[in-house]
C-alpha positions as CSV (number, residue, x, y, z in Angstrom):
1,M,67.6,85.5,-9.6
2,I,67.0,82.3,-7.5
3,G,63.8,82.2,-5.5
4,I,62.9,79.5,-2.8
5,I,59.5,78.9,-1.6
6,Y,59.6,77.4,2.0
7,Y,56.4,76.0,2.6
8,A,54.4,74.5,5.5
9,Y,50.6,73.9,6.2
10,G,49.9,76.7,8.3
11,A,51.2,78.8,11.1
12,P,49.4,81.2,12.9
13,K,51.5,84.2,14.5
14,S,49.1,85.0,17.2
15,L,46.0,83.3,19.2
16,D,44.0,85.9,17.2
17,D,45.0,83.8,14.0
18,V,43.5,80.4,15.6
19,T,39.9,80.9,14.2
20,P,40.7,82.0,10.8
21,Y,43.7,79.5,10.5
22,F,40.8,76.8,11.2
23,T,38.2,78.2,9.2
24,K,40.5,78.1,6.2
25,I,41.4,74.3,7.2
26,M,37.1,73.9,7.2
27,K,37.3,75.4,3.9
28,G,35.5,78.6,4.9
29,K,33.2,77.2,7.4
30,T,34.0,78.6,10.9
31,P,34.4,75.6,13.4
32,P,31.8,75.6,16.5
33,P,32.8,77.9,19.1
34,H,33.7,75.0,21.7
35,V,36.1,73.6,19.1
36,I,37.5,77.1,18.7
37,E,37.9,77.1,22.4
38,S,39.4,73.7,22.5
39,V,42.1,74.5,20.0
40,T,42.9,77.8,21.4
41,A,43.3,76.2,24.8
42,Q,45.6,73.8,23.1
43,F,47.9,76.7,21.7
44,R,48.1,78.3,25.2
45,K,49.1,75.3,26.5
46,L,52.4,75.9,24.6
47,G,53.3,78.6,26.9
48,G,54.8,80.7,24.2
49,V,54.4,81.1,20.4
50,D,53.7,78.5,17.9
51,P,56.9,76.9,17.0
52,L,56.1,76.2,13.3
53,A,55.6,79.5,12.8
54,A,58.8,80.7,14.5
55,N,60.9,78.1,13.1
56,T,60.0,78.4,9.5
57,S,60.5,82.1,9.7
58,R,64.2,81.9,11.0
59,I,64.7,79.1,8.8
60,A,63.9,80.9,5.6
61,K,66.5,83.7,6.9
62,G,69.3,81.3,7.7
63,L,68.8,79.5,4.4
64,E,68.9,82.5,2.5
65,H,72.2,83.3,4.0
66,A,73.6,79.9,4.0
67,L,72.7,79.7,0.2
68,Q,74.4,82.9,-0.7
69,Q,77.7,81.2,0.6
70,R,77.2,78.4,-1.8
71,V,75.9,79.9,-5.1
72,T,77.1,83.1,-7.2
73,E,73.5,83.8,-8.4
74,P,71.5,86.2,-5.8
75,V,69.2,84.2,-3.6
76,K,66.0,84.9,-1.7
77,V,64.0,82.8,0.3
78,Y,60.4,83.4,1.0
79,N,57.6,81.6,3.4
80,A,54.5,80.5,2.0
81,Y,51.6,78.4,3.7
82,K,48.5,77.1,2.8
83,N,46.3,78.1,5.5
84,T,47.7,81.1,7.1
85,E,49.2,84.2,5.7
86,P,51.3,84.7,3.4
87,S,49.5,82.5,1.0
88,I,51.3,80.7,-2.1
89,P,49.6,83.0,-4.7
90,D,50.5,86.2,-2.9
91,V,54.1,84.7,-2.0
92,I,54.4,83.9,-6.3
93,D,53.3,87.5,-7.0
94,T,55.8,89.0,-4.6
95,M,58.5,87.0,-6.2
96,L,58.0,87.7,-9.8
97,K,57.9,91.9,-9.0
98,D,61.2,91.0,-6.9
99,G,62.8,89.5,-10.3
100,I,62.9,85.9,-9.5
101,T,63.5,83.9,-12.8
102,T,64.3,80.4,-11.0
103,F,61.7,79.2,-8.6
104,I,62.4,76.2,-6.2
105,T,59.7,74.6,-4.3
106,L,61.1,73.4,-0.8
107,P,58.3,71.9,2.0
108,V,58.8,71.7,5.6
109,N,58.2,67.9,4.8
110,P,61.3,65.5,4.4
111,I,58.7,62.9,3.4
112,M,56.3,63.4,0.3
113,S,53.0,63.9,2.0
114,T,49.8,64.8,0.2
115,A,50.0,68.3,1.0
116,A,53.7,68.8,0.1
117,S,52.9,67.1,-3.6
118,A,50.0,69.6,-4.0
119,F,52.0,72.4,-3.0
120,H,54.6,71.6,-5.8
121,D,51.6,71.2,-8.0
122,E,50.3,74.5,-7.4
123,V,53.0,76.5,-7.9
124,S,53.9,75.0,-10.9
125,T,50.5,75.8,-12.3
126,L,50.5,79.1,-10.9
127,L,53.4,79.8,-12.8
128,A,52.9,77.9,-15.9
129,S,51.8,80.9,-18.4
130,H,55.4,82.6,-16.9
131,D,58.9,82.4,-18.8
132,V,60.3,81.3,-15.4
133,T,62.1,78.0,-14.6
134,V,60.3,75.8,-11.6
135,I,62.3,73.4,-10.0
136,Q,60.5,71.1,-7.3
137,A,62.7,69.9,-4.8
138,K,61.7,66.2,-4.0
139,N,63.0,63.0,-2.6
140,W,65.6,64.7,-0.6
141,H,64.9,62.7,2.7
142,L,68.0,60.5,2.2
143,H,70.3,63.3,1.8
144,E,73.7,62.6,4.1
145,E,73.4,65.9,5.5
146,L,69.9,65.5,6.7
147,L,70.5,61.8,8.1
148,A,73.3,63.5,10.0
149,V,71.0,65.9,11.7
150,Y,68.4,62.9,12.7
151,K,71.4,61.1,13.8
152,D,72.3,63.6,16.3
153,R,68.7,64.2,17.5
154,V,67.9,60.7,18.1
155,L,71.4,59.7,19.8
156,R,71.0,62.6,22.2
157,A,67.5,61.5,23.1
158,V,69.0,57.8,23.6
159,E,71.7,58.6,25.8
160,W,69.3,60.7,27.9
161,I,67.8,57.2,29.2
162,P,69.7,55.8,32.0
163,A,72.5,53.4,30.9
164,E,70.9,50.3,32.4
165,K,68.0,50.8,30.6
166,R,69.1,51.5,26.9
167,A,69.2,48.0,25.8
168,Q,65.5,47.5,26.4
169,T,64.6,51.4,25.1
170,H,62.8,51.3,21.8
171,V,62.5,54.2,19.1
172,L,59.3,54.9,17.8
173,F,59.7,56.9,14.8
174,T,56.3,58.6,14.0
175,V,54.7,60.6,11.1
176,H,50.8,61.8,10.7
177,S,48.4,59.0,9.9
178,Q,46.5,58.8,6.6
179,P,43.3,57.3,5.5
180,I,44.3,54.0,3.8
181,D,44.7,54.3,0.3
182,P,47.2,52.1,-1.1
183,E,48.0,54.2,-4.1
184,R,48.2,57.6,-2.2
185,N,50.1,56.1,0.7
186,E,52.7,54.2,-1.5
187,N,55.2,57.2,-1.6
188,Y,54.4,58.4,1.8
189,V,54.9,54.8,3.7
190,R,57.9,54.0,1.7
191,Q,60.1,57.4,2.2
192,F,58.8,57.1,5.7
193,S,60.3,53.4,6.2
194,E,63.4,54.6,4.0
195,L,64.0,57.5,6.3
196,S,63.6,55.6,9.5
197,E,65.8,52.5,8.5
198,A,68.6,55.1,7.3
199,I,68.7,57.0,10.6
200,S,68.4,53.7,12.6
201,K,71.4,52.6,10.6
202,A,73.5,55.7,11.0
203,A,72.8,55.7,15.0
204,Q,73.2,51.9,15.0
205,I,70.1,51.6,16.8
206,D,68.6,48.0,16.6
207,N,65.0,48.3,18.3
208,W,62.9,50.9,16.6
209,H,59.5,50.9,15.0
210,L,57.4,52.7,12.4
211,T,54.3,54.3,14.1
212,Y,51.8,56.8,13.4
213,R,50.1,59.6,15.1
214,S,46.6,61.5,15.1
215,G,44.8,58.4,13.8
216,N,44.0,56.6,17.1
217,G,40.9,55.1,16.9
218,K,40.4,55.4,13.2
219,G,40.3,51.5,12.2
220,D,40.9,52.6,8.4
221,W,44.0,54.7,9.0
222,L,47.5,53.9,8.7
223,G,48.8,52.2,11.8
224,P,50.1,51.2,14.3
225,N,49.6,54.4,16.5
226,V,52.3,55.3,18.5
227,K,50.6,55.1,21.8
228,D,49.4,51.5,21.3
229,M,52.8,50.6,20.3
230,I,54.2,51.7,23.7
231,N,51.6,49.7,25.5
232,K,52.4,46.8,23.3
233,L,56.1,47.0,23.8
234,Y,56.0,47.6,27.5
235,Q,54.0,44.1,27.7
236,E,56.8,42.6,26.0
237,G,59.5,44.2,28.4
238,A,60.5,47.3,27.0
239,Q,61.9,49.8,29.7
240,G,62.3,52.8,27.6
241,F,61.0,55.0,24.8
242,V,62.3,57.6,22.5
243,T,59.9,59.0,20.0
244,C,61.2,60.9,16.8
245,E,58.8,63.0,14.4
246,L,59.8,62.5,10.7
247,L,57.1,64.7,8.7
248,S,58.1,67.8,9.5
249,L,61.5,69.7,10.3
250,S,59.7,71.9,12.9
251,A,57.0,70.9,15.5
252,D,53.4,72.0,15.1
253,I,50.8,71.8,17.5
254,E,49.6,68.3,16.9
255,S,53.2,66.6,16.9
256,Y,54.3,68.9,19.8
257,F,51.7,67.4,22.2
258,E,51.3,64.0,20.7
259,I,54.8,62.6,20.7
260,G,55.6,64.6,23.6
261,I,53.4,65.5,26.6
262,D,50.8,62.4,25.6
263,C,53.7,59.8,25.1
264,Q,55.4,61.0,28.4
265,T,52.2,60.6,30.6
266,I,51.6,57.4,29.1
267,C,55.3,56.2,30.0
268,E,55.0,57.9,33.6
269,E,51.9,55.7,34.0
270,L,53.7,52.7,33.2
271,Q,56.9,53.7,35.0
272,V,59.5,53.5,32.2
273,E,61.7,56.2,30.7
274,F,61.0,58.3,27.9
275,A,62.7,61.0,25.8
276,Q,61.6,62.7,22.7
277,S,64.0,63.6,20.1
278,E,64.4,67.1,19.2
279,F,63.1,68.4,16.1
280,P,65.8,69.4,13.5
281,A,64.0,73.0,13.8
282,D,66.1,76.3,13.2
283,S,69.6,74.8,14.2
284,Y,72.8,75.6,12.7
285,D,73.2,72.0,11.4
286,T,69.7,71.8,10.0
287,I,70.1,75.3,8.0
288,Q,73.5,73.7,6.7
289,A,71.8,70.5,5.4
290,L,68.9,72.4,3.9
291,A,71.3,74.8,2.0
292,A,73.1,71.8,0.9
293,I,69.8,69.9,-0.4
294,V,68.7,73.1,-2.3
295,A,72.2,73.8,-3.7
296,S,72.0,70.3,-5.2
297,F,69.0,71.2,-7.2
298,I,70.3,74.5,-8.7
299,P,71.3,74.0,-12.3
300,A,75.1,74.6,-12.9
301,E,74.2,77.5,-15.4
302,A,71.8,79.2,-12.7
């Protein structure tokens, strides 16, 4: 039986999960009360549930159904998270009890981040003593069906901008910034650049830029910052902006605000147009793209 572990960094399912979630992020040290209050307030601003938790759960169900239409062997898809339940070790135990013999590791990240790389390695290590096959689904960021999904999202956002301003509208692709370390950044930056270029080419967009979020004010982190880029391009005559996050298929709390409301506020102050590209999320085309990607990693004899 084939089992896919669909992995994300963390996905609280309730406001009650916020404290244990950030305690685990802080390696067991509970953050000060004012930090928890601030983070909880941000989650409340969503006005609903955490999108990453909701999306990854539905993606797993949809992906399992879609894959079963493509392969003959039974398939099950499991959610696993680094900092919330269910954890990777617990999910692997469940999969072994379910009789899984082929394990495929699939992160929510099209781009190979440090966290995604660590996830692949952790699963391989935990299963090293078992007589099973482990397949790491890597380097799928340029898969044609994934590119079609992103092309659709970007074009919808660009077309939302009034026609008379589209020629001076710029698409800002974003990922989470990282501390500058050429060796560790190499794959991350390269895949980010490749994916951004491929989407722009498919969508026939000329005005596009690589930008980073969550590193503003940190001089030794990857840049330029997306908010700084908006201000810079505005000074050069830009009349509209579209943001498109590429690190994760589903929005998390940081990206939800940073490339959405935060950038929109700046654009309102500058009196220029703004639209945020939708995340691929748990839509039909995303599920089908992921099914095609996973199927490409399944050995013919499986």
